[in-house]
KOLKOLKOL-242134 format. One record per residue (C-alpha): residue number from 1; residue in three letters; chain; z, y, x. Coordinates in nm, 3 decimals, padded with zeros to 5 digits. Last residue first. Layout:
% KOLKOLKOL-242134
    nr   rest   kette        up     north      east
   NUM    ALA       A         Z         Y         X
...
***
This chain:
% KOLKOLKOL-242134
    nr   rest   kette        up     north      east
   129    UNK       A    08.193    11.164    00.583
   128    UNK       A    08.210    10.862    00.806
   127    UNK       A    08.068    10.515    00.768
   126    UNK       A    08.191    10.316    01.065
   125    UNK       A    08.097    10.212    01.417
   124    UNK       A    08.282    10.055    01.705
   123    UNK       A    08.177    09.999    02.063
   122    UNK       A    08.247    09.789    02.365
   121    UNK       A    08.240    09.751    02.742
   120    UNK       A    08.128    10.090    02.875
   119    UNK       A    08.298    10.283    02.593
   118    UNK       A    08.166    10.402    02.258
   117    UNK       A    08.283    10.516    01.918
   116    UNK       A    07.963    10.558    01.713
   115    UNK       A    07.974    10.777    01.403
   114    UNK       A    07.751    10.695    01.102
   113    UNK       A    07.727    10.980    00.851
   112    UNK       A    07.539    10.851    00.546
   111    UNK       A    07.441    11.097    00.271
   110    UNK       A    07.366    10.955   -00.073
   109    UNK       A    07.084    11.054   -00.311
   108    UNK       A    06.901    10.725   -00.282
   107    UNK       A    07.122    10.432   -00.174
   106    UNK       A    07.136    10.310    00.185
   105    UNK       A    07.184    09.975    00.360
   104    UNK       A    07.286    09.958    00.725
   103    UNK       A    07.154    09.860    01.067
   102    UNK       A    07.321    09.969    01.390
   101    UNK       A    07.150    09.896    01.720
   100    UNK       A    07.346    09.962    02.040
    99    UNK       A    07.171    09.966    02.374
    98    UNK       A    07.249    09.876    02.733
    97    UNK       A    07.566    09.692    02.622
    96    UNK       A    07.773    09.602    02.930
    95    UNK       A    07.731    09.957    03.053
    94    UNK       A    07.668    10.143    03.379
    93    UNK       A    07.507    09.841    03.536
    92    UNK       A    07.534    09.658    03.868
    91    UNK       A    07.908    09.711    03.888
    90    UNK       A    08.150    09.830    04.158
    89    UNK       A    07.924    10.084    04.321
    88    UNK       A    08.065    10.223    04.644
    87    UNK       A    08.255    10.551    04.631
    86    UNK       A    08.143    10.901    04.733
    85    UNK       A    07.957    10.999    04.417
    84    UNK       A    08.142    10.740    04.211
    83    UNK       A    08.233    10.935    03.897
    82    UNK       A    07.896    11.112    03.874
    81    UNK       A    07.703    10.789    03.935
    80    UNK       A    07.911    10.612    03.670
    79    UNK       A    07.844    10.886    03.416
    78    UNK       A    07.470    10.874    03.487
    77    UNK       A    07.461    10.496    03.451
    76    UNK       A    07.670    10.529    03.134
    75    UNK       A    07.422    10.766    02.967
    74    UNK       A    07.118    10.571    03.087
    73    UNK       A    07.260    10.249    02.941
    72    UNK       A    07.347    10.406    02.604
    71    UNK       A    07.011    10.402    02.423
    70    UNK       A    07.136    10.423    02.061
    69    UNK       A    06.910    10.260    01.801
    68    UNK       A    06.982    10.362    01.441
    67    UNK       A    06.840    10.129    01.176
    66    UNK       A    06.813    10.223    00.810
    65    UNK       A    06.770    10.007    00.500
    64    UNK       A    06.672    10.085    00.140
    63    UNK       A    06.420    10.366    00.190
    62    UNK       A    06.218    10.431   -00.128
    61    UNK       A    06.139    10.794   -00.048
    60    UNK       A    06.103    10.851    00.323
    59    UNK       A    06.406    10.927    00.537
    58    UNK       A    06.416    11.264    00.711
    57    UNK       A    06.394    11.268    01.089
    56    UNK       A    06.711    11.312    01.295
    55    UNK       A    06.781    11.673    01.388
    54    UNK       A    07.158    11.711    01.415
    53    UNK       A    07.241    11.443    01.670
    52    UNK       A    07.599    11.515    01.759
    51    UNK       A    07.787    11.437    02.080
    50    UNK       A    07.919    11.796    02.095
    49    UNK       A    07.703    11.873    02.400
    48    UNK       A    07.398    11.752    02.203
    47    UNK       A    07.297    11.396    02.120
    46    UNK       A    06.933    11.301    02.151
    45    UNK       A    06.641    11.281    01.906
    44    UNK       A    06.440    11.027    01.719
    43    UNK       A    06.127    10.925    01.542
    42    UNK       A    06.046    10.757    01.212
    41    UNK       A    05.982    10.403    01.332
    40    UNK       A    05.884    10.192    01.031
    39    UNK       A    06.055    09.855    00.997
    38    UNK       A    05.852    09.598    00.805
    37    UNK       A    05.956    09.507    00.451
    36    UNK       A    06.134    09.183    00.360
    35    UNK       A    06.476    09.338    00.299
    34    UNK       A    06.331    09.631    00.108
    33    UNK       A    06.196    09.977    00.187
    32    UNK       A    06.231    10.006    00.562
    31    UNK       A    06.363    10.266    00.801
    30    UNK       A    06.372    10.342    01.174
    29    UNK       A    06.564    10.607    01.366
    28    UNK       A    06.577    10.650    01.741
    27    UNK       A    06.870    10.787    01.939
    26    UNK       A    06.871    10.910    02.297
    25    UNK       A    07.216    10.980    02.441
    24    UNK       A    07.231    11.322    02.609
    23    UNK       A    07.595    11.411    02.547
    22    UNK       A    07.867    11.161    02.464
    21    UNK       A    08.155    11.354    02.309
    20    UNK       A    08.488    11.332    02.491
    19    UNK       A    08.792    11.104    02.505
    18    UNK       A    08.701    10.970    02.850
    17    UNK       A    08.665    10.597    02.778
    16    UNK       A    08.638    10.678    02.406
    15    UNK       A    08.290    10.825    02.450
    14    UNK       A    08.245    10.980    02.105
    13    UNK       A    07.900    10.963    01.951
    12    UNK       A    07.761    11.148    01.649
    11    UNK       A    07.548    11.053    01.353
    10    UNK       A    07.355    11.185    01.055
     9    UNK       A    07.156    11.014    00.782
     8    UNK       A    07.002    11.119    00.451
     7    UNK       A    06.915    10.923    00.137
     6    UNK       A    06.610    10.989   -00.075
     5    UNK       A    06.513    11.002   -00.445
     4    UNK       A    06.797    11.215   -00.587
     3    UNK       A    06.762    11.454   -00.297
     2    UNK       A    06.923    11.453    00.043
     1    UNK       A    06.960    11.740    00.291
***
């Protein structure tokens, strides 16, 4: 819940390679108050069965920039292992991008929903509602 002095952030992940939510992806949240300020790690969570991360930490007052770090390599490695139980591995890694870092500016009092559309070889992100 945002107030007039803070922004709030939520996210979810859709694995577009299978058309389903991406469950179990670890996400960390960092914030800073100004372009020259140091990033402060605020904590993190993981996506649920619906691909949503509903318990990200609150942003501190004065936050101007937010960074979401999605750890996707473990997710795709697990998916690849499940899909190839009896087949030989065809790649060394489960994902071309082992992590996705999204940085964006925020305004106090606004809510920012930042969905990640993900597949093993690319991703897209946008400001949702």
